[in-house]
All heavy atoms as an XYZ file, in Angstrom:
993
protein
N       0.841     -1.164      0.000
C       0.000      0.000      0.000
C       0.896      1.240      0.000
O       1.817      1.349      0.790
C      -0.898     -0.014      1.244
C      -1.894      1.088      1.234
S      -3.107      1.071      2.560
C      -3.488     -0.617      2.797
N       0.603      2.157     -0.889
C       1.381      3.386     -1.018
C       0.648      4.527     -0.327
O      -0.550      4.697     -0.499
C       1.582      3.733     -2.505
O       2.191      2.625     -3.153
C       2.462      4.943     -2.664
N       1.383      5.315      0.447
C       0.805      6.473      1.124
C       0.956      7.712      0.245
O       1.991      7.907     -0.390
C       1.505      6.710      2.456
C       1.402      5.596      3.489
C       2.290      5.902      4.678
C      -0.022      5.412      3.937
N      -0.079      8.560      0.248
C      -0.081      9.807     -0.512
C       0.287     10.949      0.439
O      -0.276     11.063      1.522
C      -1.480     10.087     -1.118
C      -1.944      8.917     -1.971
C      -1.500     11.382     -1.891
C      -1.180      8.708     -3.225
N       1.209     11.805      0.020
C       1.599     12.957      0.832
C       0.424     13.931      0.930
O      -0.112     14.344     -0.100
C       2.809     13.650      0.219
S       3.289     15.152      1.097
N       0.012     14.324      2.126
C      -1.102     15.266      2.258
C      -0.717     16.699      1.891
O      -1.579     17.543      1.698
C      -1.489     15.168      3.731
C      -0.263     14.698      4.413
C       0.476     13.860      3.424
N       0.571     16.985      1.743
C       1.028     18.334      1.406
C       1.050     18.544     -0.104
O       0.462     19.477     -0.633
C       2.421     18.617      2.020
C       2.924     19.982      1.624
C       2.364     18.484      3.535
N       1.731     17.646     -0.833
C       1.876     17.828     -2.287
C       0.984     16.911     -3.111
O       0.826     17.128     -4.305
C       3.336     17.656     -2.704
S       3.955     15.964     -2.561
N       0.415     15.872     -2.503
C      -0.468     14.961     -3.219
C       0.239     13.885     -4.023
O      -0.397     13.136     -4.749
N       1.546     13.789     -3.901
C       2.301     12.779     -4.650
C       2.412     11.490     -3.844
O       2.510     11.522     -2.619
C       3.700     13.308     -4.955
N       2.410     10.342     -4.535
C       2.659      9.092     -3.809
C       4.119      9.048     -3.381
O       4.984      9.604     -4.044
C       2.350      8.007     -4.843
C       2.435      8.678     -6.156
C       2.152     10.135     -5.932
N       4.385      8.423     -2.287
C       5.775      8.309     -1.849
C       6.012      8.815     -0.442
O       7.153      9.061     -0.074
N       4.963      8.964      0.354
C       5.154      9.328      1.756
C       5.708      8.106      2.476
O       5.138      7.019      2.396
C       3.823      9.760      2.383
C       3.881     10.226      3.827
C       4.635     11.540      3.920
C       2.488     10.387      4.385
N       6.841      8.259      3.132
C       7.421      7.119      3.828
C       7.415      7.340      5.328
O       7.798      8.403      5.818
C       8.826      6.824      3.318
C       9.803      7.955      3.443
C      11.168      7.612      2.863
O      11.242      6.804      1.934
O      12.147      8.177      3.372
N       6.939      6.325      6.041
C       6.954      6.351      7.494
C       8.345      5.950      7.949
O       8.845      4.892      7.576
C       5.902      5.394      8.057
C       4.458      5.716      7.695
C       3.526      4.649      8.243
C       4.063      7.078      8.210
N       8.972      6.799      8.738
C      10.349      6.549      9.174
C      10.395      5.677     10.421
O      11.106      4.699     10.465
C      11.059      7.862      9.455
C      11.123      8.741      8.266
C      12.043      8.164      7.246
N      13.034      9.184      6.987
C      14.107      9.015      6.287
N      14.367      7.871      5.777
N      14.934      9.992      6.092
N       9.673      6.077     11.459
C       9.651      5.331     12.697
C       8.420      5.728     13.489
O       7.686      6.624     13.083
C      10.928      5.548     13.518
C      11.382      6.990     13.539
O      10.533      7.885     13.380
O      12.582      7.242     13.726
N       8.188      5.042     14.595
C       6.944      5.257     15.336
C       7.099      4.815     16.783
O       8.057      4.144     17.141
C       5.807      4.468     14.683
N       6.125      5.207     17.577
C       6.017      4.705     18.945
C       4.541      4.450     19.227
O       3.684      5.268     18.898
C       6.616      5.677     19.995
C       6.529      5.057     21.383
C       5.958      7.036     19.928
C       7.297      5.797     22.444
N       4.255      3.283     19.773
C       2.886      2.942     20.138
C       2.571      3.567     21.488
O       3.349      3.448     22.421
C       2.715      1.431     20.188
C       2.853      0.820     18.823
C       1.941     -0.359     18.604
O       1.007     -0.556     19.395
O       2.184     -1.062     17.624
N       1.413      4.232     21.548
C       1.024      4.940     22.761
C       0.044      4.155     23.628
O      -0.291      4.587     24.714
C       0.411      6.297     22.378
C       1.306      7.183     21.513
C       0.562      8.433     21.101
C       2.593      7.511     22.226
N      -0.424      3.032     23.163
C      -1.348      2.210     23.932
C      -2.786      2.674     23.773
O      -3.061      3.745     23.240
N      -3.741      1.879     24.240
C      -5.157      2.217     24.081
C      -5.605      3.320     25.034
O      -4.954      3.590     26.043
C      -5.867      0.899     24.400
C      -4.922      0.178     25.298
C      -3.534      0.587     24.868
N      -6.711      3.954     24.678
C      -7.380      4.886     25.583
C      -8.870      4.561     25.544
O      -9.264      3.491     25.093
C      -7.079      6.346     25.227
C      -7.662      6.794     23.905
O      -8.323      6.000     23.216
O      -7.452      7.963     23.545
N      -9.721      5.477     26.001
C     -11.151      5.193     26.077
C     -11.818      5.051     24.707
O     -12.779      4.316     24.564
C     -11.865      6.285     26.879
C     -11.474      6.363     28.350
C     -12.149      7.550     29.017
C     -11.819      5.084     29.068
N     -11.312      5.751     23.689
C     -11.947      5.718     22.371
C     -11.252      4.795     21.376
O     -11.887      4.234     20.500
C     -12.003      7.125     21.781
C     -13.004      8.018     22.449
S     -13.209      9.574     21.576
C     -13.717      9.039     19.966
N      -9.944      4.671     21.471
C      -9.170      3.951     20.466
C      -8.411      2.793     21.095
O      -7.844      2.914     22.174
C      -8.191      4.898     19.784
C      -8.866      6.054     19.139
C      -9.015      7.301     19.657
C      -9.517      6.075     17.875
N      -9.709      8.095     18.784
C     -10.028      7.374     17.681
C      -9.712      5.125     16.867
C     -10.721      7.740     16.532
C     -10.394      5.495     15.726
C     -10.886      6.789     15.568
N      -8.354      1.674     20.369
C      -7.626      0.504     20.853
C      -6.157      0.530     20.459
O      -5.330     -0.089     21.109
C      -8.270     -0.771     20.315
C      -9.645     -0.985     20.910
O      -9.807     -0.740     22.119
O     -10.552     -1.384     20.175
N      -5.844      1.234     19.388
C      -4.456      1.362     18.971
C      -4.176      2.829     18.669
O      -4.878      3.457     17.891
C      -4.198      0.529     17.713
C      -2.760      0.559     17.266
C      -2.521     -0.303     16.039
O      -3.211     -1.309     15.868
O      -1.633      0.063     15.267
N      -3.140      3.369     19.332
C      -2.725      4.763     19.097
C      -1.227      4.759     18.844
O      -0.469      4.202     19.624
C      -3.029      5.639     20.308
C      -4.484      5.736     20.658
C      -4.745      6.616     21.866
N      -3.879      6.288     22.990
C      -3.246      7.193     23.739
N      -3.402      8.470     23.528
N      -2.486      6.816     24.747
N      -0.829      5.391     17.738
C       0.579      5.408     17.362
C       0.966      6.804     16.887
O       0.226      7.433     16.139
C       0.846      4.401     16.228
O       0.382      3.121     16.621
C       2.320      4.311     15.907
N       2.118      7.283     17.357
C       2.702      8.501     16.816
C       3.792      8.069     15.838
O       4.616      7.211     16.164
C       3.325      9.369     17.904
C       3.921     10.657     17.336
S       4.894     11.611     18.505
C       6.448     10.725     18.472
N       3.764      8.656     14.629
C       4.715      8.279     13.593
C       5.432      9.516     13.066
O       4.880     10.605     13.085
C       3.988      7.605     12.424
C       3.160      6.423     12.829
C       2.185      6.002     11.755
O       1.687      6.810     10.990
N       1.912      4.715     11.704
N       6.644      9.313     12.575
C       7.355     10.367     11.848
C       7.385      9.952     10.386
O       7.699      8.808     10.074
C       8.777     10.530     12.359
C       8.859     11.099     13.731
C      10.270     11.453     14.146
N      11.293     10.561     13.628
C      12.529     10.949     13.302
N      12.897     12.191     13.466
N      13.414     10.080     12.847
N       7.046     10.890      9.504
C       7.012     10.585      8.079
C       7.717     11.684      7.299
O       7.831     12.823      7.755
C       5.573     10.444      7.603
N       8.169     11.315      6.100
C       8.852     12.257      5.226
C       8.424     11.967      3.800
O       8.366     10.816      3.386
C      10.361     12.076      5.362
C      11.172     13.054      4.584
C      12.648     12.867      4.923
N      13.439     13.389      3.852
C      13.971     12.672      2.867
N      13.807     11.378      2.856
N      14.665     13.244      1.927
N       8.115     13.025      3.046
C       7.713     12.871      1.654
C       8.966     12.826      0.781
O       9.849     13.674      0.906
C       6.814     14.026      1.201
S       6.321     13.910     -0.523
N       9.025     11.849     -0.095
C      10.183     11.719     -0.982
C      10.141     12.737     -2.117
O      11.170     13.019     -2.718
C      10.255     10.304     -1.580
O       9.036     10.037     -2.275
C      10.472      9.271     -0.494
N       8.968     13.317     -2.394
C       8.835     14.270     -3.493
C       9.108     15.711     -3.033
O       9.970     16.383     -3.554
C       7.437     14.180     -4.112
C       7.104     12.816     -4.664
C       7.988     12.431     -5.827
O       8.269     13.255     -6.690
N       8.455     11.193     -5.843
N       8.309     16.200     -2.066
C       8.420     17.603     -1.649
C       9.289     17.793     -0.407
O       9.484     18.900      0.056
C       7.031     18.207     -1.428
S       6.134     17.543      0.001
N       9.780     16.693      0.166
C      10.660     16.714      1.339
C      10.004     17.271      2.608
O      10.679     17.736      3.514
C      11.939     17.501      1.062
C      12.721     17.034     -0.122
C      13.505     15.816      0.242
N      14.433     15.483     -0.846
C      14.523     14.278     -1.384
N      13.753     13.324     -0.948
N      15.359     14.029     -2.345
N       8.670     17.246      2.667
C       7.954     17.702      3.865
C       8.217     16.746      5.016
O       8.278     15.526      4.832
C       6.453     17.761      3.603
O       6.160     18.755      2.672
N       8.358     17.294      6.210
C       8.504     16.508      7.432
C       7.175     16.532      8.160
O       6.594     17.599      8.367
C       9.612     17.087      8.298
C      10.995     17.139      7.653
C      11.963     17.854      8.568
C      11.493     15.755      7.305
N       6.686     15.359      8.566
C       5.364     15.250      9.166
C       5.407     14.421     10.444
O       6.156     13.444     10.541
C       4.392     14.591      8.178
C       4.257     15.274      6.827
C       3.681     14.326      5.806
C       3.392     16.500      6.954
N       4.591     14.831     11.396
C       4.303     14.029     12.577
C       2.892     13.484     12.355
O       1.967     14.245     12.084
C       4.338     14.866     13.874
C       5.694     15.540     14.063
C       3.957     14.019     15.076
C       6.815     14.618     14.426
N       2.735     12.164     12.449
C       1.451     11.535     12.131
C       0.840     10.885     13.367
O       1.546     10.430     14.258
C       1.627     10.477     11.059
S       2.399     11.082      9.567
N      -0.480     10.852     13.349
C      -1.246     10.183     14.385
C      -2.069      9.088     13.715
O      -2.869      9.362     12.819
C      -2.170     11.193     15.071
O      -3.098     10.533     15.900
N      -1.847      7.842     14.146
C      -2.617      6.711     13.621
C      -3.454      6.150     14.755
O      -2.926      5.764     15.798
C      -1.697      5.623     13.062
C      -2.452      4.433     12.550
C      -3.054      4.451     11.306
C      -2.588      3.286     13.324
C      -3.767      3.370     10.835
C      -3.292      2.194     12.864
C      -3.881      2.240     11.623
O      -4.603      1.168     11.161
N      -4.770      6.129     14.561
C      -5.703      5.637     15.565
C      -6.574      4.563     14.933
O      -7.066      4.732     13.819
C      -6.588      6.777     16.075
C      -5.869      8.016     16.603
C      -6.852      9.159     16.786
C      -5.177      7.697     17.904
N      -6.793      3.461     15.659
C      -7.615      2.372     15.126
C      -8.430      1.739     16.242
O      -7.918      1.506     17.327
C      -6.711      1.313     14.486
C      -7.460      0.175     13.854
C      -6.518     -0.836     13.218
O      -5.587     -0.415     12.515
O      -6.714     -2.036     13.458
N      -9.700      1.475     15.922
C     -10.561      0.755     16.852
C     -10.425     -0.737     16.601
O     -10.139     -1.166     15.491
C     -12.019      1.185     16.664
C     -12.274      2.590     17.131
C     -13.733      2.938     17.014
C     -13.954      4.371     17.470
N     -15.337      4.791     17.309
N     -10.644     -1.517     17.625
C     -10.476     -2.960     17.517
C     -11.470     -3.580     16.534
O     -11.165     -4.512     15.828
C     -10.633     -3.619     18.887
C     -10.293     -5.088     18.867
C     -10.155     -5.670     20.242
N      -8.937     -5.162     20.860
C      -8.870     -4.682     22.101
N      -9.930     -4.648     22.850
N      -7.746     -4.235     22.589
N     -12.659     -3.040     16.472
C     -13.675     -3.587     15.582
C     -13.539     -2.980     14.179
O     -14.479     -2.464     13.610
C     -15.079     -3.359     16.138
C     -15.358     -1.898     16.418
O     -14.467     -1.060     16.339
N     -16.587     -1.593     16.744
N     -12.343     -3.078     13.609
C     -12.028     -2.498     12.303
C     -12.925     -3.100     11.222
O     -13.125     -4.302     11.158
C     -10.567     -2.749     11.946
C     -10.219     -2.317     10.546
C     -10.052     -0.979     10.255
C     -10.085     -3.245      9.533
C      -9.745     -0.564      8.968
C      -9.779     -2.845      8.252
C      -9.608     -1.504      7.973
O      -9.311     -1.103      6.715
N     -13.457     -2.245     10.381
C     -14.263     -2.665      9.246
C     -13.883     -1.797      8.058
O     -13.970     -0.577      8.144
C     -15.760     -2.528      9.563
C     -16.614     -3.244      8.586
N     -16.959     -2.707      7.388
C     -17.168     -4.473      8.640
C     -17.710     -3.570      6.723
N     -17.855     -4.644      7.464
N     -13.471     -2.383      6.932
C     -12.968     -1.584      5.807
C     -14.006     -0.660      5.166
O     -13.642      0.293      4.498
C     -12.482     -2.635      4.810
C     -13.117     -3.903      5.207
C     -13.408     -3.811      6.674
N     -15.286     -0.930      5.357
C     -16.326     -0.095      4.748
C     -16.730      1.096      5.599
O     -17.519      1.918      5.174
C     -17.576     -0.932      4.441
C     -17.287     -2.008      3.410
O     -16.337     -1.814      2.618
O     -17.990     -3.024      3.395
N     -16.204      1.196      6.810
C     -16.580      2.292      7.702
C     -15.402      3.227      7.910
O     -14.269      2.798      8.060
C     -17.033      1.735      9.047
C     -18.310      0.917      8.921
C     -18.826      0.468     10.228
N     -18.970      1.586     11.142
C     -19.222      1.437     12.423
N     -19.343      0.240     12.932
N     -19.340      2.479     13.198
N     -15.694      4.537      7.929
C     -14.641      5.541      8.084
C     -14.287      5.842      9.534
O     -13.254      6.422      9.805
C     -15.063      6.854      7.421
C     -15.097      6.733      5.910
O     -14.391      5.859      5.371
O     -15.824      7.508      5.280
N     -15.154      5.465     10.482
C     -14.929      5.856     11.867
C     -14.062      4.872     12.649
O     -13.859      5.042     13.832
C     -16.260      6.062     12.578
C     -17.057      4.769     12.723
O     -16.773      3.805     11.995
O     -17.955      4.742     13.564
N     -13.516      3.852     11.995
C     -12.709      2.883     12.727
C     -11.210      3.157     12.623
O     -10.434      2.617     13.390
C     -12.993      1.449     12.238
O     -12.752      1.384     10.839
C     -14.419      1.045     12.538
N     -10.799      4.002     11.672
C      -9.387      4.351     11.518
C      -9.262      5.848     11.273
O     -10.035      6.427     10.523
C      -8.741      3.585     10.340
C      -7.344      4.086     10.072
C      -8.720      2.106     10.613
N      -8.295      6.469     11.936
C      -7.982      7.873     11.709
C      -6.472      7.983     11.526
O      -5.713      7.606     12.413
C      -8.432      8.713     12.908
O      -7.960     10.029     12.788
N      -6.054      8.465     10.368
C      -4.620      8.629     10.092
C      -4.423     10.066      9.608
O      -4.807     10.406      8.495
C      -4.165      7.630      9.033
C      -2.699      7.358      9.082
N      -2.089      6.482      8.223
C      -1.705      7.828      9.872
C      -0.793      6.425      8.487
N      -0.542      7.244      9.484
N      -3.875     10.911     10.464
C      -3.691     12.323     10.127
C      -2.225     12.703     10.284
O      -1.477     12.073     11.029
C      -4.554     13.239     11.020
O      -4.254     12.950     12.391
C      -6.028     13.025     10.781
N      -1.850     13.762      9.576
C      -0.465     14.240      9.602
C      -0.449     15.721      9.937
O      -1.382     16.457      9.619
C       0.199     14.000      8.254
N       0.624     16.146     10.573
C       0.837     17.548     10.928
C       2.197     17.947     10.377
O       3.215     17.348     10.736
C       0.806     17.735     12.441
C      -0.448     17.219     13.086
C      -0.510     15.920     13.563
C      -1.566     18.023     13.186
C      -1.666     15.437     14.148
C      -2.717     17.550     13.770
C      -2.773     16.255     14.249
N       2.227     18.947      9.495
C       3.487     19.415      8.930
C       4.279     20.128     10.022
O       3.720     20.884     10.811
C       3.229     20.357      7.757
C       4.477     20.673      6.992
C       4.194     21.417      5.726
C       5.529     21.686      5.058
N       5.449     22.597      3.979
N       5.564     19.886     10.062
C       6.387     20.444     11.115
C       7.773     20.791     10.582
O       8.138     20.407      9.476
C       6.481     19.458     12.301
O       7.123     20.105     13.381
C       7.234     18.214     11.933
N       8.526     21.480     11.397
C       9.893     21.833     11.047
C      10.871     20.745     11.449
O      10.529     19.797     12.151
N      12.109     20.928     11.044
C      13.115     19.900     11.293
C      13.452     19.749     12.780
O      13.776     18.654     13.226
C      14.381     20.194     10.498
O      14.897     21.461     10.845
N      13.348     20.830     13.552
C      13.674     20.747     14.979
C      12.661     19.865     15.724
O      13.054     18.959     16.463
C      13.705     22.148     15.595
C      14.082     22.139     17.058
S      15.787     21.730     17.335
C      16.546     23.271     16.945
N      11.376     20.119     15.528
C      10.339     19.318     16.196
C      10.411     17.875     15.701
O      10.259     16.932     16.477
C       8.936     19.921     15.961
C       7.841     19.018     16.496
C       8.840     21.298     16.581
N      10.642     17.698     14.409
C      10.722     16.357     13.825
C      11.866     15.573     14.461
O      11.720     14.403     14.794
C      10.893     16.478     12.317
C      10.556     15.248     11.553
C       9.303     14.749     11.294
C      11.469     14.345     10.926
N       9.389     13.616     10.546
C      10.702     13.339     10.297
C      12.851     14.308     10.820
C      11.277     12.294      9.582
C      13.417     13.262     10.101
C      12.642     12.272      9.499
N      12.996     16.237     14.664
C      14.149     15.576     15.277
C      13.887     15.249     16.746
O      14.237     14.161     17.221
C      15.383     16.457     15.143
N      13.268     16.165     17.469
C      12.966     15.919     18.887
C      11.967     14.767     19.020
O      12.108     13.918     19.901
C      12.435     17.207     19.565
C      11.881     16.912     20.941
C      13.549     18.240     19.652
N      10.960     14.715     18.145
C      10.000     13.610     18.182
C      10.696     12.282     17.903
O      10.283     11.239     18.400
C       8.881     13.848     17.181
N      11.760     12.320     17.128
C      12.501     11.103     16.828
C      13.240     10.527     18.021
O      13.622      9.358     18.011
N      13.426     11.321     19.062
C      14.111     10.819     20.258
C      13.331      9.694     20.925
O      13.925      8.814     21.540
C      14.338     11.954     21.258
C      15.280     13.064     20.807
C      15.298     14.183     21.843
C      16.670     12.534     20.565
N      11.998      9.747     20.828
C      11.188      8.724     21.493
C      10.762      7.609     20.555
O      10.315      6.564     21.003
C       9.945      9.332     22.172
C      10.341     10.313     23.230
C       9.009      9.954     21.167
N      10.869      7.841     19.256
C      10.479      6.804     18.306
C      11.540      5.716     18.259
O      12.712      5.966     18.482
C      10.284      7.404     16.919
S       8.853      8.493     16.818
N      11.088      4.520     17.957
C      11.982      3.378     17.970
C      11.988      2.706     16.613
O      10.961      2.614     15.960
C      11.522      2.372     19.010
C      11.400      2.975     20.382
C      10.409      2.198     21.200
O      10.347      0.996     21.124
N       9.629      2.894     21.978
N      13.139      2.259     16.226
C      13.244      1.499     14.999
C      14.149      0.326     15.276
O      15.299      0.541     15.646
C      13.823      2.374     13.901
C      13.612      1.844     12.527
C      14.048      2.859     11.510
C      13.612      2.416     10.143
N      13.870      3.419      9.157
N      13.716     -0.891     15.218
C      12.369     -1.320     14.866
C      11.358     -1.014     15.968
O      11.722     -0.905     17.135
C      12.512     -2.830     14.678
C      13.654     -3.207     15.557
C      14.588     -2.014     15.552
N      10.129     -0.887     15.574
C       9.070     -0.519     16.512
C       8.794     -1.667     17.479
O       8.683     -2.810     17.082
C       7.807     -0.188     15.718
C       6.671      0.291     16.572
C       5.480      0.662     15.713
O       5.596      0.812     14.517
N       4.354      0.799     16.335
N       8.699     -1.326     18.741
C       8.388     -2.312     19.774
C       6.984     -2.088     20.297
O       6.481     -0.976     20.287
C       9.366     -2.175     20.938
C      10.731     -2.612     20.600
C      11.597     -2.570     21.842
N      12.897     -2.058     21.420
C      13.574     -1.155     22.081
N      13.119     -0.643     23.180
N      14.728     -0.755     21.623
N       6.378     -3.141     20.772
C       5.030     -3.029     21.331
C       5.038     -2.274     22.659
O       4.151     -1.513     22.938
C       4.426     -4.416     21.558
C       3.977     -5.061     20.299
C       2.685     -4.447     19.866
N       2.294     -4.974     18.586
C       1.412     -4.398     17.823
N       0.843     -3.287     18.172
N       1.080     -4.919     16.679
N       6.020     -2.507     23.480
C       6.084     -1.863     24.793
C       7.218     -0.856     24.822
O       8.342     -1.180     24.475
C       6.315     -2.901     25.877
C       5.217     -3.928     25.937
C       4.529     -3.782     27.207
N       3.343     -4.615     27.176
C       2.582     -4.778     28.195
N       2.880     -4.196     29.321
N       1.516     -5.514     28.117
N       6.903      0.357     25.233
C       7.923      1.397     25.343
C       7.937      1.901     26.783
O       6.988      1.707     27.529
C       7.606      2.540     24.393
N       9.011      2.564     27.164
C       9.096      3.156     28.501
C       7.980      4.182     28.670
O       7.614      4.876     27.718
C      10.456      3.813     28.684
N       7.436      4.265     29.867
C       6.295      5.137     30.125
C       6.596      6.594     29.789
O       5.761      7.280     29.212
C       5.842      5.009     31.583
C       4.600      5.801     31.963
C       3.413      5.379     31.109
C       4.284      5.643     33.427
N       7.791      7.076     30.094
C       8.075      8.479     29.802
C       8.127      8.717     28.299
O       7.795      9.790     27.828
C       9.342      8.950     30.501
C      10.616      8.468     29.902
C      11.308      7.343     30.232
C      11.369      9.105     28.867
N      12.441      7.241     29.469
C      12.503      8.312     28.617
C      11.202     10.267     28.125
C      13.450      8.635     27.660
C      12.155     10.591     27.170
C      13.254      9.780     26.941
N       8.545      7.699     27.490
C       8.520      7.844     26.032
C       7.095      7.982     25.532
O       6.801      8.797     24.676
C       9.163      6.642     25.360
C      10.648      6.588     25.475
C      11.483      7.504     26.061
C      11.480      5.552     24.992
N      12.771      7.096     25.956
C      12.816      5.894     25.308
C      11.241      4.361     24.331
C      13.890      5.095     24.968
C      12.323      3.557     23.994
C      13.621      3.923     24.314
N       6.211      7.165     26.086
C       4.795      7.207     25.698
C       4.203      8.564     26.052
O       3.524      9.193     25.232
C       4.015      6.061     26.378
C       2.518      6.225     26.182
C       4.482      4.711     25.846
N       4.456      9.047     27.261
C       3.918     10.350     27.684
C       4.456     11.478     26.805
O       3.737     12.397     26.452
C       4.259     10.630     29.147
C       3.624      9.671     30.116
C       2.112      9.851     30.142
N       1.532      8.924     31.080
C       0.683      7.953     30.754
N       0.307      7.800     29.512
N       0.207      7.156     31.649
N       5.730     11.406     26.455
C       6.312     12.426     25.590
C       5.674     12.380     24.203
O       5.373     13.413     23.607
C       7.830     12.257     25.497
C       8.500     13.359     24.728
C       8.649     14.608     25.287
C       8.962     13.135     23.438
C       9.260     15.633     24.578
C       9.579     14.146     22.724
C       9.718     15.404     23.303
N       5.461     11.187     23.658
C       4.790     11.033     22.371
C       3.380     11.599     22.397
O       2.938     12.273     21.456
N       2.641     11.342     23.482
C       1.295     11.904     23.632
C       1.343     13.425     23.676
O       0.511     14.105     23.084
C       0.630     11.366     24.899
C       0.262      9.908     24.803
C      -0.223      9.334     26.126
O       0.087      9.923     27.197
O      -0.886      8.288     26.088
N       2.347     13.966     24.386
C       2.483     15.417     24.492
C       2.775     16.044     23.128
O       2.230     17.087     22.789
C       3.594     15.755     25.490
C       3.808     17.221     25.619
C       3.105     18.094     26.405
C       4.791     18.002     24.923
N       3.595     19.362     26.235
C       4.624     19.334     25.326
C       5.776     17.700     24.011
C       5.416     20.358     24.846
C       6.569     18.715     23.522
C       6.379     20.035     23.946
N       3.640     15.408     22.323
C       3.956     15.922     20.987
C       2.697     15.975     20.139
O       2.410     16.993     19.490
C       5.052     15.065     20.307
C       5.173     15.405     18.830
C       6.382     15.249     21.003
N       1.909     14.907     20.132
C       0.671     14.895     19.336
C      -0.323     15.939     19.837
O      -0.985     16.605     19.041
C       0.039     13.513     19.350
C       0.721     12.471     18.476
C       0.043     11.124     18.627
C       0.726     12.905     17.024
N      -0.421     16.091     21.143
C      -1.335     17.093     21.709
C      -0.919     18.502     21.279
O      -1.744     19.321     20.891
C      -1.332     16.983     23.238
C      -2.389     17.776     23.924
C      -2.252     17.570     25.431
C      -3.581     17.550     26.076
N      -3.504     17.322     27.504
N       0.377     18.776     21.322
C       0.878     20.085     20.905
C       0.614     20.316     19.417
O       0.249     21.423     19.009
C       2.373     20.193     21.203
N       0.765     19.287     18.604
C       0.508     19.415     17.168
C      -0.965     19.719     16.896
O      -1.290     20.554     16.064
C       0.909     18.130     16.439
C       2.374     17.936     16.347
S       2.938     19.196     15.251
C       4.595     19.214     15.315
N      -1.842     19.016     17.593
C      -3.286     19.221     17.384
C      -3.716     20.621     17.789
O      -4.602     21.200     17.176
C      -4.076     18.185     18.167
C      -4.027     16.819     17.558
C      -4.946     15.850     18.297
N      -4.711     14.505     17.835
C      -4.163     13.550     18.570
N      -3.817     13.779     19.822
N      -3.956     12.353     18.069
N      -3.109     21.169     18.828
C      -3.465     22.523     19.263
C      -2.955     23.573     18.291
O      -3.560     24.616     18.109
C      -2.899     22.803     20.652
C      -3.692     22.173     21.749
C      -3.185     22.621     23.093
C      -4.060     22.039     24.182
N      -3.680     22.505     25.491
N      -1.816     23.296     17.666
C      -1.173     24.269     16.800
C      -1.825     24.382     15.430
O      -1.948     25.454     14.876
C       0.289     23.873     16.637
C       1.186     25.039     16.350
C       2.607     24.608     16.347
N       2.923     24.186     14.990
C       3.999     23.551     14.639
N       4.874     23.213     15.547
N       4.237     23.219     13.396
N      -2.245     23.272     14.855
C      -2.813     23.295     13.514
C      -3.711     22.089     13.289
O      -3.635     21.109     14.012
C      -1.727     23.326     12.450
C      -0.720     22.213     12.569
C       0.356     22.293     11.524
C       1.422     23.235     11.985
N       2.589     23.295     11.163
N      -4.545     22.191     12.272
C      -5.441     21.094     11.922
C      -4.649     19.998     11.214
O      -3.723     20.274     10.458
C      -6.563     21.593     11.023
N      -5.049     18.776     11.461
C      -4.386     17.648     10.834
C      -4.794     17.481      9.377
O      -5.907     17.823      8.990
N      -3.889     16.965      8.588
C      -4.143     16.687      7.180
C      -4.389     15.190      7.034
O      -3.578     14.390      7.512
C      -2.926     17.082      6.335
C      -2.433     18.524      6.478
C      -1.063     18.680      5.843
C      -3.434     19.462      5.857
N      -5.499     14.789      6.416
C      -5.766     13.350      6.299
C      -4.781     12.670      5.356
O      -4.416     13.218      4.319
C      -7.191     13.293      5.742
C      -7.405     14.615      5.095
C      -6.543     15.602      5.819
N      -4.347     11.494      5.734
C      -3.445     10.708      4.893
C      -4.289      9.728      4.088
O      -5.123      9.016      4.648
C      -2.401      9.959      5.737
C      -1.490     10.958      6.441
C      -1.588      9.003      4.879
C      -0.451     10.324      7.319
N      -4.056      9.718      2.780
C      -4.771      8.797      1.894
C      -3.830      7.687      1.445
O      -2.617      7.823      1.498
C      -5.316      9.544      0.670
C      -6.369     10.569      1.035
C      -6.862     11.325     -0.174
N      -5.777     12.108     -0.764
C      -5.481     12.129     -2.060
N      -6.168     11.425     -2.919
N      -4.473     12.858     -2.516
N      -4.416      6.602      0.984
C      -3.668      5.429      0.556
C      -4.006      5.100     -0.890
O      -5.119      5.334     -1.339
C      -4.049      4.211      1.397
C      -3.895      4.405      2.869
C      -4.910      4.970      3.637
C      -2.734      4.009      3.510
C      -4.761      5.139      4.998
C      -2.579      4.183      4.873
C      -3.598      4.747      5.609
O      -3.450      4.906      6.951
N      -3.060      4.551     -1.593
C      -3.324      3.957     -2.897
C      -3.363      2.453     -2.655
O      -2.361      1.871     -2.217
C      -2.205      4.299     -3.917
C      -2.414      3.545     -5.205
C      -2.148      5.780     -4.146
N      -4.511      1.824     -2.916
C      -4.583      0.386     -2.650
C      -3.664     -0.393     -3.586
O      -3.399      0.040     -4.716
C      -6.055      0.041     -2.904
C      -6.592      1.162     -3.705
C      -5.742      2.371     -3.434
N      -3.185     -1.522     -3.130
C      -2.312     -2.346     -3.995
C      -3.126     -2.883     -5.174
O      -4.345     -3.048     -5.066
C      -1.838     -3.462     -3.066
C      -2.824     -3.506     -1.970
C      -3.395     -2.134     -1.833
N      -2.471     -3.160     -6.288
C      -3.205     -3.703     -7.428
C      -3.774     -5.076     -7.113
O      -3.161     -5.861     -6.393
C      -2.151     -3.767     -8.539
C      -0.844     -3.730     -7.847
C      -1.062     -3.020     -6.550
N      -4.945     -5.333     -7.674
C      -5.588     -6.648     -7.449
C      -4.923     -7.687     -8.330
O      -4.584     -7.435     -9.478
C      -7.070     -6.563     -7.773
C      -7.825     -5.714     -6.794
C      -9.302     -5.819     -7.074
N     -10.018     -5.035     -6.101
C     -10.796     -5.560     -5.186
N     -10.983     -6.857     -5.123
N     -11.418     -4.792     -4.327
N      -4.796     -8.848     -7.764
C      -4.233     -9.954     -8.513
C      -5.393    -10.695     -9.184
O      -6.318    -11.148     -8.517
C      -3.445    -10.920     -7.587
C      -2.309    -10.157     -6.921
C      -2.959    -12.124     -8.354
C      -1.598    -10.950     -5.866
N      -5.344    -10.761    -10.497
C      -6.423    -11.428    -11.205
C      -6.031    -12.879    -11.502
O      -4.877    -13.205    -11.708
C      -6.752    -10.693    -12.507
O      -5.577    -10.597    -13.284
N      -7.038    -13.724    -11.529
C      -6.807    -15.147    -11.767
C      -6.656    -15.442    -13.226
O      -7.103    -14.911    -14.112
C      -7.947    -15.987    -11.198
C      -7.974    -15.865     -9.670
O      -6.904    -15.688     -9.088
O      -9.071    -15.957     -9.106
């Protein structure tokens, strides 16, 4: 599956690393991700949210948004992200990741991330 850059609209958004933030009252999976567009070189902090009862025909079970940011914030957010991604992270890393996403949401509106589905294999 190819991700579309929400800034320039070109395919080629690559997720660099992430940290899982654990479930809360509304979402079963919460992840903060760092992404970079290969075309326009935009740096993004992304929020991926998913409910356990995922259904591909419904829009309210997954939320994947991006916030454009500068290189300083992007680098600081990378301090808590792990590569390879682990299921369990230190509590202070999780709290810091939550704080980064909260600060991003207060500063600007998120840009929805779109996907290009993989080609279907025909028989």
